[in-house]
N, C-alpha and C positions, 0 to 999 in steps of 0.2 A: 652848202656849208662845207667849210674846209675840214680836212681830216683831223687836225688838232682840236678844232672846236667840237667835233662829234665825239672825240675821245673824252673830252672834259665832261660832256653831258652824260656819257655812260658812267663815268666815275662818280659823278654827283648823284646819279640815280641809284647806283649799286655800290655803296661804300665797301672798300676792302676790309677784310678782317683786321682786327687790331694787331694780329700777330705778324702781319706782313709789313715790313718796314719800307722806307723810301727807296732803299737800294734795290729791294726785290721788285718794287713797282717800276723802277727805271729799266729793269731788264726785260720787261714784257714787251714783246714786239707786236706791233699793230700793222697789219697789211693795209695798203691803200684800198679805198672803196672799190675802185675799179678792178682791183686784182683779188677781191675777196673770194675765197674758195672755202668750201667746208673743210675744216681741219679738226683734228682731235682736240678736245677740250684740254686746256693746259692743266698740268698736274701741279698742284700747289703743295709744296713741302713745308711742313710745319717747322717752326723753329725749335729751339731747345725745350724739352718737356719729357714727361714720362712715356716710356715705350710700352705699348700694350703687348703682352704675350698671347699666343694663341690659346684658346681654351683647352684645358686638360681633358683628354678623352675619358669618358665614364667607363669604369671597369664593369664587366658583367657580374651579376650576382652569383655568389658561390653556389655549388651544387647542394641541393637540400640534403641535410643529414638524415641517414636512415634511422628509423626508430629502433630503440634497444630491444633485444629479444626478451621474451617474457621470462620472469624469474623461474628458477628451478623449483620443482615441486618436491618437497621432502616427504618421503613416505612415512606413514605412521608406524609406530613401534609394533612389531609383530606381523607386519604385512609383507616383510621381505624374508625369504627363506634363507637357509644357511648357504654360505659361499662354497662353491665347488672348485677345488684346485685342479689343474690339468694333471693327467696321469703321465708321469715320466718313466713308468716302468718299461724297461727294454730300450730306453734311449741310449744311444752310443755316447760314451764320454768324449769330451773335447780333447783333441790332440794338441798338446802344448806347442809342438813345433808348428802346426798349421795356424795356431792362434798368435804366434809370435811371442809366446811367453818364454821366460827363462826359468830353468829348473835350478834351484840353489841347493847344492849338496853341502851339508854341514858335517863336521867331524863328529865322531862318537863322543858323547859327553864323558868327561873324565870322572872316574869313580874312585873314591878312597880305597887304597889297597890294590888298585889296578891301573898304575900310571902308564902301562904299555898297552892300553886297551885296543888301540888301532892295530898294532902289530899282532896282538893276540887274536883279534877278531879275524884278521886275514889268515893267520895260521889255522884257526878253527875252520874257516871255509875250505881251506886246502885239505885238511884232515878229513872233513866230512865228505868231500868229493871223492877222496881215495877210499873212504869207508863204504860209500854207496857203490863204487865201481868194483872194489876188490875185497875188502875185509868182510863186509856184510854177507856177500855170497859165499865166501869161504866158511864163515861162521855158520851160515845156514846149512851148508853141506856137511860140516862137522856135526851139527845137531842131527841131521837126517841120517847120516851114515852110522854114527855110533849111538847105540841105545843109551838111555839115561843112566842105567847102572854103571856102564863103562865110563861115561863122562864123570859121574860122581867118584868113581875109583881114581881117575886121573887127578881130579881136584883134591881128593883126600891125600893122595900120595904127595902132591906138591905142597900142600899145607903142612903135612907132617915134617917135611924137610925144613920148614921155617921155625919149628918149635925151639931148637937150640938158640937161635938168634933172639926169639921172643923172650926166652928165659934170661938171657944175658941182659937185655934191656930192662926187665923187671928188677934185676939186681941193681942196675945203675939207677933206677927210680926209687930204690930203697923199699921195694915191695917183695921181700923174700918169700912170702906165702904164695903169691902168684907165680913166682919163679919156680917153686917146687911143683906146682900144678902143671906148668908147661913141661917140665922134665918128666913128670909122670905120664902125661899125654903121649910124649914121644916114646917112652918105653913101652907103654901098653899097645899103642898102634903099630909100632915097629915089630912087635912080636905077635901078639894076638890078632892084630889087624892085617897081617900079611904085608909087612913092609909099608904099612900105612894106607893100603888100598881101601881098607874098611875102617871107618872111624868108630872103633869099639869104645873108646874112652868117653864119648859123650853119652853113652847109654848107661843104664843101671848095671851094676852097682857103683860105677865109677863117678858118673855125673860130672864129667870134666869137659864142658863145651869149649869149642875153639874160640879164641879171642885174639884178634890181630894186634901186633905191637911192633915197634921198630925204633930206630934211632931218631926219627923225626919227632915222635912222641916224647922221647927222653929229653931232647933239646927244648921242647915246649914246656915240660915239667920244670926245667931249670930257668924258665923265664925268657927263652929266646923266641922272639916274635916270628910270625910267618914270613914276613918280607913281601915283596911284590908278587902279585898273582901272575902265573905264566900258563900259556897253553902251547905245548910243544909237540911236534910230531914224534911218534913212537912212545910218547909219555902221556900225553893228554893233559888234563887239568892238574896243576900243581902250584906250589909256591917255592920260593928259593930255599926255605928251610926244609920243605918236604922233598925237594929234589936232592939236596945233600943227604938227607936221611935215607932215601931209597938207594942212592949210590953206595952208602956205607952198608946197608943191609945186604945188597948183592955182593959186595966185596967180602963181607964177613961170613956169608953162607959157605963158600968153599973152604975158608980157613977153619971153620968150626966143624963142619961135617967131613971134609976131606974128599978124596976121590970116591966115585967117579964124577961128583958134582962139579969139580974144577975142570973137567975135560971138555973141550969144545964139542965133541961128538954127542955129549949129553946135554950141555948147557943150551945149545941152540934149539934142538927139538923141544926141550922142556919149556923154554921161554915161549916158543911158538904155540904149544898146546895151552900154556897158561893164558896167553893173550886171547886165544880163541874161546877158551872157557869163560873168561871175563866178559867177552863180547856177547856171548850167548846169555850170560846172567843179567846183563843190563840192556838187553834188546828192547824190552818194553819201555824202559825209561827214555831211551833214545827216540823211539817211535812217538811217544807222547809229546816230547819236546818239539820234534819236527812238525807235528800236525797241529798242536794247540798253542804253541808259544809264539808271541809276536816278535820276540828277540831271543832265539835259542841260545846264542852265545852268552848273553847276560844271565839267563835263567840257569844254564849249566854251571856258570861260574858261581852264582849265589848258592846253588845246591851243594857244590863241592865245598865251599867255605863253611857252610852250616854243618855238613857232615864231619868235616875235620874238627870243628869246634866241639861237636858232640862227642867224637871219639876221644879227644884229649880230656874232656870233662869226665869221661868214664874211668880214666886212669888216674889223673891227678887233678881233681876239680878245684877250681879257685872260687873265691867268694862271688856269688851271684851267677855262677855257671852251672847248668844242669844238663843232663842227657836228654836229647829230644828223641823219644821213641817213635815219633811219627815219621821221621825221615827214613827213606829207603837206604839200605846199607850200600856202601861202595862195593864195586866189583871185587870179589875175592877177599874182602875185609870185613864181611858181616859176621854176626854171631850165629852159631848153630842152635 
């Protein structure tokens, strides 16, 4: 049988798939029978149609979820004892610089009547530093060296010299009765009191106690306000009105009394002894303020303003103003 005939028989026995057309069949090569050798089976390519994608790999199952912890057990009421806080006693405070914190310094709060509080507070600090280093030791030595009767004699002598100026101010305040008492004190103490060293006038039968007065009180009686509060070296706490009044008092004393009050060799030692005497008199007040006050400057200012208000009320009281007997007297200005 010839090769074409054998091919036809094969085709008739095994029909081609319907997807293979005549052109594809014509391209199939058939080797002669004699040359037949085992070859790889022909690969038939399908015609147009859907293309099958490889199967998607199956992902592994996720890790099993761990079971939830058991619920918290709430203790019954009364079964838990009181909480104990840690003991911080003796713990060192934090250093703001090591912690990176910033310290904010605020200005002193402005107080009515004290518009220069920042300047006054600085002056107060300087004066207190000088007082601790110099004035307080001198006052202590003055108190230790001179016995109390001698110190009282010095104070009485200096107070007696003030009586003429006190009398003049009582006249200006339209209080002639008090002016007469001041003149009487000056006369009695200057004669019977050995130039004022002994305050005989405050004892019986005279009963004329010492009462401070000056031009600052006179201005207050005529309605002049105190003005801004000041704290000055060599003066201490004062106001503008009181500063002017003290200046007038010191200028009037030599003019009224005359020499030797007006001479420098007398005025300087007398002023120094007067300052030391005042410092000894108010030593307890200064110590209490330094030890117990959170703001000594403000407390000293408030005390001074209250004292002055009470002193003025004792001379020319206005409506609603009374004398506060609970206040300690100012240095050198108290009543006997």
